[in-house]
Structures are given as C-alpha cells and as structure tokens.
N, CA, C and O atoms as a printed pandas DataFrame, in Angstrom:
     atom_number atom_name residue_name chain_id  residue_number  x_coord  y_coord  z_coord
0              1         N          UNK        A               1  -66.584  125.118   32.654
1              2        CA          UNK        A               1  -65.165  125.292   32.887
2              3         C          UNK        A               1  -64.491  123.923   32.751
3              4         O          UNK        A               1  -65.050  122.902   33.152
4              5         N          UNK        A               2  -63.305  123.918   32.190
5              6        CA          UNK        A               2  -62.566  122.668   31.987
6              7         C          UNK        A               2  -61.503  122.457   33.066
7              8         O          UNK        A               2  -61.005  123.405   33.673
8              9         N          UNK        A               3  -61.178  121.198   33.278
9             10        CA          UNK        A               3  -60.182  120.807   34.276
10            11         C          UNK        A               3  -58.864  121.553   34.050
11            12         O          UNK        A               3  -58.240  122.009   35.008
12            13         N          UNK        A               4  -58.442  121.677   32.801
13            14        CA          UNK        A               4  -57.161  122.313   32.501
14            15         C          UNK        A               4  -57.094  123.764   32.989
15            16         O          UNK        A               4  -56.004  124.305   33.176
16            17         N          UNK        A               5  -58.247  124.389   33.195
17            18        CA          UNK        A               5  -58.274  125.778   33.643
18            19         C          UNK        A               5  -57.962  125.945   35.116
19            20         O          UNK        A               5  -57.558  127.029   35.539
20            21         N          UNK        A               6  -58.139  124.894   35.911
21            22        CA          UNK        A               6  -57.883  125.035   37.349
22            23         C          UNK        A               6  -56.871  124.026   37.899
23            24         O          UNK        A               6  -56.502  124.090   39.072
24            25         N          UNK        A               7  -56.420  123.089   37.043
25            26        CA          UNK        A               7  -55.480  122.089   37.555
26            27         C          UNK        A               7  -54.191  122.758   38.045
27            28         O          UNK        A               7  -53.815  123.843   37.604
28            29         N          UNK        A               8  -53.541  122.068   38.967
29            30        CA          UNK        A               8  -52.295  122.587   39.532
30            31         C          UNK        A               8  -51.145  121.667   39.140
31            32         O          UNK        A               8  -51.352  120.541   38.686
32            33         N          UNK        A               9  -49.956  122.162   39.322
33            34        CA          UNK        A               9  -48.773  121.335   39.085
34            35         C          UNK        A               9  -48.755  120.238   40.142
35            36         O          UNK        A               9  -48.912  120.503   41.334
36            37         N          UNK        A              10  -48.564  119.022   39.694
37            38        CA          UNK        A              10  -48.508  117.888   40.620
38            39         C          UNK        A              10  -47.103  117.761   41.200
39            40         O          UNK        A              10  -46.109  117.917   40.491
40            41         N          UNK        A              11  -47.036  117.479   42.484
41            42        CA          UNK        A              11  -45.754  117.180   43.102
42            43         C          UNK        A              11  -45.510  115.711   42.861
43            44         O          UNK        A              11  -46.339  114.869   43.208
44            45         N          UNK        A              12  -44.381  115.405   42.270
45            46        CA          UNK        A              12  -44.117  114.043   41.828
46            47         C          UNK        A              12  -42.963  113.411   42.599
47            48         O          UNK        A              12  -42.184  114.076   43.282
48            49         N          UNK        A              13  -42.900  112.101   42.451
49            50        CA          UNK        A              13  -41.816  111.321   43.043
50            51         C          UNK        A              13  -41.515  110.158   42.087
51            52         O          UNK        A              13  -42.396  109.682   41.371
52            53         N          UNK        A              14  -40.300  109.731   42.093
53            54        CA          UNK        A              14  -39.881  108.594   41.261
54            55         C          UNK        A              14  -40.422  107.296   41.847
55            56         O          UNK        A              14  -40.549  107.159   43.064
56            57         N          UNK        A              15  -40.739  106.353   40.977
57            58        CA          UNK        A              15  -41.216  105.057   41.475
58            59         C          UNK        A              15  -40.090  104.289   42.182
59            60         O          UNK        A              15  -40.353  103.275   42.829
60            61         N          UNK        A              16  -38.869  104.750   42.070
61            62        CA          UNK        A              16  -37.738  104.113   42.756
62            63         C          UNK        A              16  -37.510  104.684   44.167
63            64         O          UNK        A              16  -36.678  104.174   44.916
64            65         N          UNK        A              17  -38.246  105.736   44.520
65            66        CA          UNK        A              17  -38.114  106.349   45.846
66            67         C          UNK        A              17  -38.652  105.403   46.921
67            68         O          UNK        A              17  -39.460  104.518   46.642
68            69         N          UNK        A              18  -38.196  105.608   48.131
69            70        CA          UNK        A              18  -38.675  104.761   49.248
70            71         C          UNK        A              18  -39.958  105.347   49.836
71            72         O          UNK        A              18  -40.326  106.496   49.591
72            73         N          UNK        A              19  -40.601  104.520   50.601
73            74        CA          UNK        A              19  -41.806  104.935   51.292
74            75         C          UNK        A              19  -41.478  106.071   52.272
75            76         O          UNK        A              19  -42.253  107.016   52.415
76            77         N          UNK        A              20  -40.335  105.971   52.940
77            78        CA          UNK        A              20  -39.918  107.028   53.873
78            79         C          UNK        A              20  -39.704  108.345   53.132
79            80         O          UNK        A              20  -40.130  109.394   53.615
80            81         N          UNK        A              21  -39.059  108.312   51.979
81            82        CA          UNK        A              21  -38.865  109.548   51.180
82            83         C          UNK        A              21  -40.211  110.152   50.806
83            84         O          UNK        A              21  -40.383  111.370   50.855
84            85         N          UNK        A              22  -41.146  109.321   50.442
85            86        CA          UNK        A              22  -42.471  109.806   50.070
86            87         C          UNK        A              22  -43.158  110.492   51.249
87            88         O          UNK        A              22  -43.710  111.585   51.121
88            89         N          UNK        A              23  -43.111  109.827   52.392
89            90        CA          UNK        A              23  -43.733  110.389   53.602
90            91         C          UNK        A              23  -43.078  111.700   53.986
91            92         O          UNK        A              23  -43.762  112.631   54.412
92            93         N          UNK        A              24  -41.780  111.788   53.845
93            94        CA          UNK        A              24  -41.043  113.034   54.179
94            95         C          UNK        A              24  -41.496  114.185   53.269
95            96         O          UNK        A              24  -41.747  115.294   53.740
96            97         N          UNK        A              25  -41.595  113.915   51.985
97            98        CA          UNK        A              25  -42.016  114.963   51.044
98            99         C          UNK        A              25  -43.444  115.405   51.346
99           100         O          UNK        A              25  -43.734  116.602   51.369
100          101         N          UNK        A              26  -44.339  114.440   51.578
101          102        CA          UNK        A              26  -45.729  114.799   51.883
102          103         C          UNK        A              26  -45.810  115.646   53.149
103          104         O          UNK        A              26  -46.587  116.599   53.216
104          105         N          UNK        A              27  -45.012  115.299   54.143
105          106        CA          UNK        A              27  -45.006  116.049   55.408
106          107         C          UNK        A              27  -44.492  117.478   55.177
107          108         O          UNK        A              27  -45.114  118.438   55.629
108          109         N          UNK        A              28  -43.370  117.620   54.482
109          110        CA          UNK        A              28  -42.797  118.932   54.242
110          111         C          UNK        A              28  -43.711  119.823   53.393
111          112         O          UNK        A              28  -43.834  121.020   53.651
112          113         N          UNK        A              29  -44.345  119.232   52.387
113          114        CA          UNK        A              29  -45.217  119.979   51.478
114          115         C          UNK        A              29  -46.635  120.149   52.016
115          116         O          UNK        A              29  -47.447  120.885   51.456
116          117         N          UNK        A              30  -46.915  119.438   53.132
117          118        CA          UNK        A              30  -48.249  119.439   53.725
118          119         C          UNK        A              30  -49.324  119.045   52.712
119          120         O          UNK        A              30  -50.320  119.744   52.524
120          121         N          UNK        A              31  -49.084  117.898   52.064
121          122        CA          UNK        A              31  -50.012  117.371   51.067
122          123         C          UNK        A              31  -50.339  115.920   51.401
123          124         O          UNK        A              31  -49.629  115.286   52.181
124          125         N          UNK        A              32  -51.402  115.399   50.820
125          126        CA          UNK        A              32  -51.850  114.052   51.124
126          127         C          UNK        A              32  -51.528  113.013   50.086
127          128         O          UNK        A              32  -51.869  111.841   50.247
128          129         N          UNK        A              33  -50.864  113.433   49.001
129          130        CA          UNK        A              33  -50.526  112.449   47.961
130          131         C          UNK        A              33  -49.362  112.966   47.106
131          132         O          UNK        A              33  -49.035  114.152   47.084
132          133         N          UNK        A              34  -48.768  112.014   46.416
133          134        CA          UNK        A              34  -47.728  112.320   45.433
134          135         C          UNK        A              34  -48.064  111.563   44.156
135          136         O          UNK        A              34  -48.518  110.420   44.191
136          137         N          UNK        A              35  -47.834  112.214   43.049
137          138        CA          UNK        A              35  -48.003  111.525   41.771
138          139         C          UNK        A              35  -46.682  110.857   41.432
139          140         O          UNK        A              35  -45.630  111.494   41.478
140          141         N          UNK        A              36  -46.731  109.599   41.100
141          142        CA          UNK        A              36  -45.530  108.838   40.755
142          143         C          UNK        A              36  -45.326  109.005   39.261
143          144         O          UNK        A              36  -46.107  108.503   38.453
144          145         N          UNK        A              37  -44.260  109.720   38.903
145          146        CA          UNK        A              37  -43.986  110.013   37.492
146          147         C          UNK        A              37  -42.509  110.258   37.310
147          148         O          UNK        A              37  -41.817  110.677   38.238
148          149         N          UNK        A              38  -42.031  109.997   36.116
149          150        CA          UNK        A              38  -40.658  110.295   35.723
150          151         C          UNK        A              38  -40.683  110.886   34.331
151          152         O          UNK        A              38  -41.246  110.297   33.408
152          153         N          UNK        A              39  -40.071  112.057   34.178
153          154        CA          UNK        A              39  -40.059  112.762   32.895
154          155         C          UNK        A              39  -41.472  112.930   32.339
155          156         O          UNK        A              39  -41.709  112.738   31.147
156          157         N          UNK        A              40  -42.411  113.292   33.224
157          158        CA          UNK        A              40  -43.819  113.484   32.916
158          159         C          UNK        A              40  -44.544  112.247   32.423
159          160         O          UNK        A              40  -45.669  112.343   31.932
160          161         N          UNK        A              41  -43.910  111.080   32.547
161          162        CA          UNK        A              41  -44.596  109.821   32.256
162          163         C          UNK        A              41  -45.273  109.373   33.527
163          164         O          UNK        A              41  -44.615  109.165   34.546
164          165         N          UNK        A              42  -46.575  109.222   33.478
165          166        CA          UNK        A              42  -47.391  108.903   34.638
166          167         C          UNK        A              42  -47.352  107.401   34.945
167          168         O          UNK        A              42  -47.575  106.573   34.061
168          169         N          UNK        A              43  -47.069  107.064   36.202
169          170        CA          UNK        A              43  -47.059  105.664   36.613
170          171         C          UNK        A              43  -48.144  105.331   37.638
171          172         O          UNK        A              43  -48.636  104.202   37.673
172          173         N          UNK        A              44  -48.514  106.289   38.458
173          174        CA          UNK        A              44  -49.512  106.034   39.490
174          175         C          UNK        A              44  -49.570  107.147   40.511
175          176         O          UNK        A              44  -49.062  108.246   40.285
176          177         N          UNK        A              45  -50.193  106.853   41.632
177          178        CA          UNK        A              45  -50.329  107.839   42.697
178          179         C          UNK        A              45  -50.167  107.111   44.037
179          180         O          UNK        A              45  -50.570  105.957   44.182
180          181         N          UNK        A              46  -49.586  107.788   44.985
181          182        CA          UNK        A              46  -49.463  107.236   46.331
182          183         C          UNK        A              46  -50.031  108.259   47.303
183          184         O          UNK        A              46  -49.760  109.454   47.190
184          185         N          UNK        A              47  -50.816  107.783   48.253
185          186        CA          UNK        A              47  -51.447  108.672   49.220
186          187         C          UNK        A              47  -50.932  108.386   50.628
187          188         O          UNK        A              47  -50.305  107.359   50.887
188          189         N          UNK        A              48  -51.209  109.300   51.503
189          190        CA          UNK        A              48  -50.875  109.091   52.912
190          191         C          UNK        A              48  -51.558  107.844   53.446
191          192         O          UNK        A              48  -51.000  107.123   54.273
192          193         N          UNK        A              49  -52.767  107.597   52.968
193          194        CA          UNK        A              49  -53.499  106.402   53.384
194          195         C          UNK        A              49  -52.783  105.126   52.947
195          196         O          UNK        A              49  -52.738  104.149   53.694
196          197         N          UNK        A              50  -52.221  105.137   51.732
197          198        CA          UNK        A              50  -51.433  103.989   51.258
198          199         C          UNK        A              50  -50.260  103.719   52.201
199          200         O          UNK        A              50  -49.968  102.569   52.531
200          201         N          UNK        A              51  -49.602  104.777   52.624
201          202        CA          UNK        A              51  -48.438  104.644   53.506
202          203         C          UNK        A              51  -48.859  104.109   54.866
203          204         O          UNK        A              51  -48.195  103.235   55.424
204          205         N          UNK        A              52  -49.957  104.629   55.401
205          206        CA          UNK        A              52  -50.459  104.147   56.697
206          207         C          UNK        A              52  -50.803  102.668   56.622
207          208         O          UNK        A              52  -50.454  101.908   57.526
208          209         N          UNK        A              53  -51.484  102.247   55.555
209          210        CA          UNK        A              53  -51.836  100.822   55.409
210          211         C          UNK        A              53  -50.572   99.961   55.352
211          212         O          UNK        A              53  -50.533   98.873   55.926
212          213         N          UNK        A              54  -49.539  100.452   54.657
213          214        CA          UNK        A              54  -48.285   99.692   54.574
214          215         C          UNK        A              54  -47.632   99.565   55.946
215          216         O          UNK        A              54  -47.178   98.485   56.325
216          217         N          UNK        A              55  -47.585  100.663   56.686
217          218        CA          UNK        A              55  -46.962  100.663   58.009
218          219         C          UNK        A              55  -47.705   99.713   58.947
219          220         O          UNK        A              55  -47.084   99.072   59.795
220          221         N          UNK        A              56  -49.014   99.618   58.805
221          222        CA          UNK        A              56  -49.799   98.709   59.644
222          223         C          UNK        A              56  -49.423   97.245   59.377
223          224         O          UNK        A              56  -49.506   96.404   60.273
224          225         N          UNK        A              57  -49.013   96.950   58.145
225          226        CA          UNK        A              57  -48.646   95.571   57.779
226          227         C          UNK        A              57  -47.170   95.307   57.971
227          228         O          UNK        A              57  -46.773   94.210   58.363
228          229         N          UNK        A              58  -46.347   96.324   57.693
229          230        CA          UNK        A              58  -44.883   96.143   57.715
230          231         C          UNK        A              58  -44.265   97.447   58.169
231          232         O          UNK        A              58  -44.749   98.532   57.844
232          233         N          UNK        A              59  -43.215   97.327   58.907
233          234        CA          UNK        A              59  -42.530   98.521   59.393
234          235         C          UNK        A              59  -41.377   98.914   58.474
235          236         O          UNK        A              59  -40.549   99.739   58.862
236          237         N          UNK        A              60  -41.297   98.355   57.280
237          238        CA          UNK        A              60  -40.186   98.593   56.375
238          239         C          UNK        A              60  -40.440   99.851   55.538
239          240         O          UNK        A              60  -41.139   99.806   54.526
240          241         N          UNK        A              61  -39.869  100.953   55.972
241          242        CA          UNK        A              61  -40.026  102.222   55.270
242          243         C          UNK        A              61  -39.037  102.373   54.123
243          244         O          UNK        A              61  -39.090  103.350   53.377
244          245         N          UNK        A              62  -38.132  101.405   53.983
245          246        CA          UNK        A              62  -37.144  101.466   52.915
246          247         C          UNK        A              62  -37.600  100.758   51.644
247          248         O          UNK        A              62  -36.873  100.725   50.651
248          249         N          UNK        A              63  -38.802  100.193   51.679
249          250        CA          UNK        A              63  -39.349   99.582   50.448
250          251         C          UNK        A              63  -39.616  100.662   49.416
251          252         O          UNK        A              63  -39.853  101.820   49.759
252          253         N          UNK        A              64  -39.575  100.279   48.166
253          254        CA          UNK        A              64  -39.828  101.232   47.089
254          255         C          UNK        A              64  -41.302  101.583   47.016
255          256         O          UNK        A              64  -42.168  100.757   47.303
256          257         N          UNK        A              65  -41.570  102.805   46.632
257          258        CA          UNK        A              65  -42.940  103.301   46.579
258          259         C          UNK        A              65  -43.793  102.542   45.578
259          260         O          UNK        A              65  -45.013  102.471   45.727
260          261         N          UNK        A              66  -43.156  101.969   44.549
261          262        CA          UNK        A              66  -43.938  101.237   43.543
262          263         C          UNK        A              66  -44.604   99.992   44.109
263          264         O          UNK        A              66  -45.461   99.404   43.450
264          265         N          UNK        A              67  -44.225   99.574   45.327
265          266        CA          UNK        A              67  -44.882   98.430   45.977
266          267         C          UNK        A              67  -46.256   98.770   46.501
267          268         O          UNK        A              67  -47.102   97.885   46.634
268          269         N          UNK        A              68  -46.504  100.074   46.811
269          270        CA          UNK        A              68  -47.778  100.438   47.430
270          271         C          UNK        A              68  -48.601  101.423   46.622
271          272         O          UNK        A              68  -49.748  101.688   46.984
272          273         N          UNK        A              69  -48.071  101.968   45.557
273          274        CA          UNK        A              69  -48.802  102.967   44.781
274          275         C          UNK        A              69  -49.900  102.307   43.950
275          276         O          UNK        A              69  -49.842  101.108   43.675
276          277         N          UNK        A              70  -50.893  103.090   43.557
277          278        CA          UNK        A              70  -51.847  102.658   42.548
278          279         C          UNK        A              70  -51.023  102.588   41.278
279          280         O          UNK        A              70  -50.353  103.556   40.918
280          281         N          UNK        A              71  -51.063  101.466   40.601
281          282        CA          UNK        A              71  -50.033  101.108   39.635
282          283         C          UNK        A              71  -49.888  101.940   38.362
283          284         O          UNK        A              71  -48.761  102.273   37.996
284          285         N          UNK        A              72  -50.952  102.284   37.686
285          286        CA          UNK        A              72  -50.782  102.983   36.412
286          287         C          UNK        A              72  -52.081  103.640   35.979
287          288         O          UNK        A              72  -53.085  103.595   36.689
288          289         N          UNK        A              73  -52.045  104.239   34.825
289          290        CA          UNK        A              73  -53.228  104.960   34.350
290          291         C          UNK        A              73  -54.396  104.036   34.084
291          292         O          UNK        A              73  -55.536  104.498   34.016
292          293         N          UNK        A              74  -54.150  102.751   33.933
293          294        CA          UNK        A              74  -55.243  101.813   33.711
294          295         C          UNK        A              74  -55.971  101.532   35.017
295          296         O          UNK        A              74  -57.198  101.439   35.028
296          297         N          UNK        A              75  -55.232  101.393   36.126
297          298        CA          UNK        A              75  -55.855  101.083   37.393
298          299         C          UNK        A              75  -56.068  102.304   38.288
299          300         O          UNK        A              75  -56.820  102.233   39.260
300          301         N          UNK        A              76  -55.427  103.401   37.974
301          302        CA          UNK        A              76  -55.612  104.632   38.733
302          303         C          UNK        A              76  -56.615  105.507   38.007
303          304         O          UNK        A              76  -56.555  105.647   36.786
304          305         N          UNK        A              77  -57.511  106.080   38.734
305          306        CA          UNK        A              77  -58.508  106.956   38.148
306          307         C          UNK        A              77  -57.821  108.269   37.768
307          308         O          UNK        A              77  -57.176  108.903   38.603
308          309         N          UNK        A              78  -57.962  108.668   36.513
309          310        CA          UNK        A              78  -57.376  109.922   36.022
310          311         C          UNK        A              78  -58.445  110.678   35.251
311          312         O          UNK        A              78  -59.545  110.176   35.021
312          313         N          UNK        A              79  -58.099  111.882   34.863
313          314        CA          UNK        A              79  -59.031  112.676   34.070
314          315         C          UNK        A              79  -58.267  113.411   32.977
315          316         O          UNK        A              79  -57.098  113.757   33.142
316          317         N          UNK        A              80  -58.930  113.636   31.889
317          318        CA          UNK        A              80  -58.378  114.349   30.740
318          319         C          UNK        A              80  -58.491  115.860   30.975
319          320         O          UNK        A              80  -59.463  116.309   31.584
320          321         N          UNK        A              81  -57.532  116.643   30.513
321          322        CA          UNK        A              81  -57.586  118.101   30.738
322          323         C          UNK        A              81  -58.792  118.786   30.099
323          324         O          UNK        A              81  -59.187  119.873   30.521
324          325         N          UNK        A              82  -59.372  118.158   29.089
325          326        CA          UNK        A              82  -60.528  118.758   28.398
326          327         C          UNK        A              82  -61.841  118.497   29.134
327          328         O          UNK        A              82  -62.861  119.095   28.790
328          329         N          UNK        A              83  -61.840  117.624   30.131
329          330        CA          UNK        A              83  -63.061  117.291   30.866
330          331         C          UNK        A              83  -63.564  118.534   31.603
331          332         O          UNK        A              83  -62.803  119.454   31.907
332          333         N          UNK        A              84  -64.864  118.530   31.878
333          334        CA          UNK        A              84  -65.462  119.640   32.623
334          335         C          UNK        A              84  -65.320  119.406   34.124
335          336         O          UNK        A              84  -65.042  118.293   34.569
336          337         N          UNK        A              85  -65.515  120.468   34.891
337          338        CA          UNK        A              85  -65.479  120.327   36.356
338          339         C          UNK        A              85  -66.628  119.428   36.813
339          340         O          UNK        A              85  -66.483  118.692   37.789
340          341         N          UNK        A              86  -67.764  119.480   36.121
341          342        CA          UNK        A              86  -68.869  118.601   36.447
342          343         C          UNK        A              86  -68.467  117.134   36.305
343          344         O          UNK        A              86  -68.800  116.303   37.149
344          345         N          UNK        A              87  -67.744  116.828   35.225
345          346        CA          UNK        A              87  -67.281  115.452   35.003
346          347         C          UNK        A              87  -66.278  115.051   36.095
347          348         O          UNK        A              87  -66.332  113.935   36.612
348          349         N          UNK        A              88  -65.376  115.955   36.437
349          350        CA          UNK        A              88  -64.391  115.660   37.485
350          351         C          UNK        A              88  -65.086  115.422   38.831
351          352         O          UNK        A              88  -64.769  114.466   39.539
352          353         N          UNK        A              89  -66.023  116.286   39.173
353          354        CA          UNK        A              89  -66.748  116.135   40.445
354          355         C          UNK        A              89  -67.532  114.823   40.472
355          356         O          UNK        A              89  -67.546  114.122   41.484
356          357         N          UNK        A              90  -68.177  114.499   39.367
357          358        CA          UNK        A              90  -68.943  113.270   39.297
358          359         C          UNK        A              90  -68.029  112.051   39.437
359          360         O          UNK        A              90  -68.373  111.103   40.144
360          361         N          UNK        A              91  -66.886  112.063   38.782
361          362        CA          UNK        A              91  -65.936  110.969   38.854
362          363         C          UNK        A              91  -65.398  110.791   40.273
363          364         O          UNK        A              91  -65.295  109.671   40.772
364          365         N          UNK        A              92  -65.057  111.915   40.918
365          366        CA          UNK        A              92  -64.577  111.843   42.298
366          367         C          UNK        A              92  -65.639  111.271   43.217
367          368         O          UNK        A              92  -65.348  110.461   44.097
368          369         N          UNK        A              93  -66.874  111.702   43.002
369          370        CA          UNK        A              93  -67.975  111.220   43.834
370          371         C          UNK        A              93  -68.197  109.711   43.613
371          372         O          UNK        A              93  -68.333  108.959   44.579
372          373         N          UNK        A              94  -68.234  109.283   42.380
373          374        CA          UNK        A              94  -68.446  107.858   42.056
374          375         C          UNK        A              94  -67.326  106.978   42.603
375          376         O          UNK        A              94  -67.586  105.893   43.123
376          377         N          UNK        A              95  -66.087  107.441   42.488
377          378        CA          UNK        A              95  -64.930  106.629   42.901
378          379         C          UNK        A              95  -64.544  106.840   44.365
379          380         O          UNK        A              95  -63.657  106.164   44.886
380          381         N          UNK        A              96  -65.223  107.785   45.020
381          382        CA          UNK        A              96  -64.928  108.110   46.426
382          383         C          UNK        A              96  -63.458  108.496   46.608
383          384         O          UNK        A              96  -62.760  107.975   47.477
384          385         N          UNK        A              97  -63.019  109.416   45.767
385          386        CA          UNK        A              97  -61.637  109.912   45.835
386          387         C          UNK        A              97  -61.644  111.422   45.934
387          388         O          UNK        A              97  -62.650  112.068   45.640
388          389         N          UNK        A              98  -60.514  111.989   46.351
389          390        CA          UNK        A              98  -60.417  113.443   46.528
390          391         C          UNK        A              98  -59.431  114.111   45.580
391          392         O          UNK        A              98  -59.319  115.337   45.563
392          393         N          UNK        A              99  -58.722  113.321   44.799
393          394        CA          UNK        A              99  -57.730  113.903   43.890
394          395         C          UNK        A              99  -57.672  113.107   42.608
395          396         O          UNK        A              99  -57.823  111.885   42.607
396          397         N          UNK        A             100  -57.451  113.819   41.510
397          398        CA          UNK        A             100  -57.381  113.201   40.182
398          399         C          UNK        A             100  -56.152  113.704   39.446
399          400         O          UNK        A             100  -56.027  114.902   39.191
400          401         N          UNK        A             101  -55.253  112.808   39.106
401          402        CA          UNK        A             101  -54.162  113.220   38.206
402          403         C          UNK        A             101  -54.765  113.572   36.838
403          404         O          UNK        A             101  -55.646  112.877   36.333
404          405         N          UNK        A             102  -54.273  114.652   36.265
405          406        CA          UNK        A             102  -54.721  115.065   34.927
406          407         C          UNK        A             102  -53.709  114.478   33.951
407          408         O          UNK        A             102  -52.531  114.835   33.960
408          409         N          UNK        A             103  -54.193  113.574   33.113
409          410        CA          UNK        A             103  -53.306  112.801   32.248
410          411         C          UNK        A             103  -53.856  112.792   30.829
411          412         O          UNK        A             103  -55.063  112.681   30.614
412          413         N          UNK        A             104  -52.951  112.911   29.871
413          414        CA          UNK        A             104  -53.328  112.800   28.470
414          415         C          UNK        A             104  -52.263  111.972   27.771
415          416         O          UNK        A             104  -51.083  112.321   27.802
416          417         N          UNK        A             105  -52.672  110.874   27.140
417          418        CA          UNK        A             105  -51.757  109.955   26.468
418          419         C          UNK        A             105  -50.639  109.491   27.409
419          420         O          UNK        A             105  -49.464  109.458   27.043
420          421         N          UNK        A             106  -51.045  109.135   28.627
421          422        CA          UNK        A             106  -50.149  108.647   29.682
422          423         C          UNK        A             106  -49.113  109.687   30.137
423          424         O          UNK        A             106  -48.148  109.339   30.819
424          425         N          UNK        A             107  -49.305  110.932   29.770
425          426        CA          UNK        A             107  -48.393  112.008   30.194
426          427         C          UNK        A             107  -49.083  112.848   31.261
427          428         O          UNK        A             107  -50.199  113.333   31.075
428          429         N          UNK        A             108  -48.397  113.004   32.368
429          430        CA          UNK        A             108  -48.912  113.784   33.486
430          431         C          UNK        A             108  -48.878  115.267   33.140
431          432         O          UNK        A             108  -47.845  115.807   32.745
432          433         N          UNK        A             109  -50.039  115.916   33.297
433          434        CA          UNK        A             109  -50.124  117.343   33.050
434          435         C          UNK        A             109  -50.324  118.154   34.342
435          436         O          UNK        A             109  -49.943  119.323   34.414
436          437         N          UNK        A             110  -50.917  117.531   35.341
437          438        CA          UNK        A             110  -51.203  118.237   36.588
438          439         C          UNK        A             110  -52.080  117.396   37.493
439          440         O          UNK        A             110  -52.170  116.178   37.341
440          441         N          UNK        A             111  -52.732  118.069   38.446
441          442        CA          UNK        A             111  -53.626  117.374   39.369
442          443         C          UNK        A             111  -54.764  118.326   39.714
443          444         O          UNK        A             111  -54.590  119.544   39.743
444          445         N          UNK        A             112  -55.921  117.750   39.973
445          446        CA          UNK        A             112  -57.075  118.513   40.441
446          447         C          UNK        A             112  -57.607  117.825   41.681
447          448         O          UNK        A             112  -57.648  116.596   41.741
448          449         N          UNK        A             113  -58.015  118.604   42.671
449          450        CA          UNK        A             113  -58.490  118.033   43.918
450          451         C          UNK        A             113  -59.949  118.456   44.157
451          452         O          UNK        A             113  -60.473  119.368   43.516
452          453         N          UNK        A             114  -60.574  117.754   45.103
453          454        CA          UNK        A             114  -61.934  118.114   45.477
454          455         C          UNK        A             114  -61.967  119.567   45.961
455          456         O          UNK        A             114  -62.923  120.290   45.679
456          457         N          UNK        A             115  -60.948  119.991   46.674
457          458        CA          UNK        A             115  -60.883  121.368   47.157
458          459         C          UNK        A             115  -60.854  122.362   46.008
459          460         O          UNK        A             115  -61.457  123.431   46.096
460          461         N          UNK        A             116  -60.153  122.015   44.925
461          462        CA          UNK        A             116  -60.119  122.874   43.741
462          463         C          UNK        A             116  -61.516  123.046   43.149
463          464         O          UNK        A             116  -61.904  124.136   42.728
464          465         N          UNK        A             117  -62.258  121.943   43.130
465          466        CA          UNK        A             117  -63.614  121.991   42.581
466          467         C          UNK        A             117  -64.523  122.822   43.463
467          468         O          UNK        A             117  -65.314  123.626   42.971
468          469         N          UNK        A             118  -64.409  122.627   44.770
469          470        CA          UNK        A             118  -65.226  123.403   45.706
470          471         C          UNK        A             118  -64.932  124.895   45.551
471          472         O          UNK        A             118  -65.850  125.715   45.565
472          473         N          UNK        A             119  -63.644  125.248   45.403
473          474        CA          UNK        A             119  -63.273  126.655   45.228
474          475         C          UNK        A             119  -63.881  127.252   43.947
475          476         O          UNK        A             119  -64.072  128.465   43.856
476          477         N          UNK        A             120  -64.179  126.411   42.977
477          478        CA          UNK        A             120  -64.736  126.876   41.706
478          479         C          UNK        A             120  -66.177  126.415   41.537
479          480         O          UNK        A             120  -66.654  126.279   40.410
480          481         N          UNK        A             121  -66.866  126.177   42.628
481          482        CA          UNK        A             121  -68.228  125.619   42.589
482          483         C          UNK        A             121  -69.200  126.508   41.815
483          484         O          UNK        A             121  -70.174  126.011   41.251
484          485         N          UNK        A             122  -68.951  127.792   41.784
485          486        CA          UNK        A             122  -69.847  128.680   41.051
486          487         C          UNK        A             122  -69.806  128.437   39.539
487          488         O          UNK        A             122  -70.664  128.928   38.804
488          489         N          UNK        A             123  -68.797  127.673   39.075
489          490        CA          UNK        A             123  -68.672  127.351   37.647
490          491         C          UNK        A             123  -69.307  125.993   37.297
491          492         O          UNK        A             123  -69.303  125.586   36.135
492          493         N          UNK        A             124  -69.845  125.304   38.297
493          494        CA          UNK        A             124  -70.434  123.986   38.073
494          495         C          UNK        A             124  -71.935  124.150   37.893
495          496         O          UNK        A             124  -72.598  124.801   38.701
496          497         N          UNK        A             125  -72.468  123.555   36.830
497          498        CA          UNK        A             125  -73.893  123.672   36.537
498          499         C          UNK        A             125  -74.782  122.813   37.430
499          500         O          UNK        A             125  -75.908  123.196   37.746
500          501         N          UNK        A             126  -74.270  121.647   37.837
501          502        CA          UNK        A             126  -75.083  120.721   38.637
502          503         C          UNK        A             126  -74.546  120.719   40.070
503          504         O          UNK        A             126  -73.345  120.879   40.289
504          505         N          UNK        A             127  -75.444  120.537   41.043
505          506        CA          UNK        A             127  -74.976  120.502   42.444
506          507         C          UNK        A             127  -74.305  119.166   42.755
507          508         O          UNK        A             127  -74.829  118.097   42.438
508          509         N          UNK        A             128  -73.152  119.255   43.373
509          510        CA          UNK        A             128  -72.427  118.063   43.837
510          511         C          UNK        A             128  -72.054  118.297   45.276
511          512         O          UNK        A             128  -71.742  119.419   45.676
512          513         N          UNK        A             129  -72.088  117.250   46.045
513          514        CA          UNK        A             129  -71.742  117.353   47.453
514          515         C          UNK        A             129  -70.669  116.353   47.772
515          516         O          UNK        A             129  -70.788  115.183   47.411
516          517         N          UNK        A             130  -69.616  116.785   48.444
517          518        CA          UNK        A             130  -68.498  115.929   48.815
518          519         C          UNK        A             130  -68.614  115.571   50.264
519          520         O          UNK        A             130  -67.767  114.849   50.791
C-alpha cells in the first residue's frame, strides 16, 4: 500500500502566524502539529513540543511561527506520496517522529501519522513497532 492511499489533508498555518495562533488552532483541532504552508507550498512543520520548548525559553507568544518551526523540506523529514507504508514506518522509526508531511516537488499534498500506519498495519509486510 502506498502513502497516498491513506494520507490525510494536512491542517496548515502561514509562516507569518504567531505562536499563540498556532497553539490555539492545535488546541481547537485537538492535534499535535501544523504544517507550515502557503498556497500548498511547503515550508516546514511545527509541533506542540516546539511550542513548549519555546515557552520554556521565552514567554513571547506573539513571535512568528517561522522562528520555531522545522524550516523546510531539506531539514524537515518528508515522504513522497508514492512511498510504501513500510518505507514510511521505517522512516518514522529511524527519525523518531510520529508524523510525516507528504510532499512532492516542495508541494504539500497531505500528512501521514504513526496512528495512520498502525490503523493499516495489516497492509504492511514487515513488522514495525512504535
């Protein structure tokens, strides 16, 4: 099975948004990350953990999200929509991450999470443990 078959629409935020706006969206949507993108151009990802680390250092919630996000497709781990679930699971395990933006030619197509892979574990040929 390929990533594109189970990926979901990513909830995005502009890189010009504030940290507070990001935290508010994550809270309302009950999610742990936002993909930073504009017009489907992928810039990075910000997680609840990124926000917590920032708050521990600075109490400025009005800073722009681009100060704390993983910067771009070069430094952020992403996956191609044609990749297999086995490849996605392996990459998540190697990088110790739980979510992968699905990107092709720097264009955001969606997101896949460890939970998505677990839900489709019967389609994975090799055993992976998270």
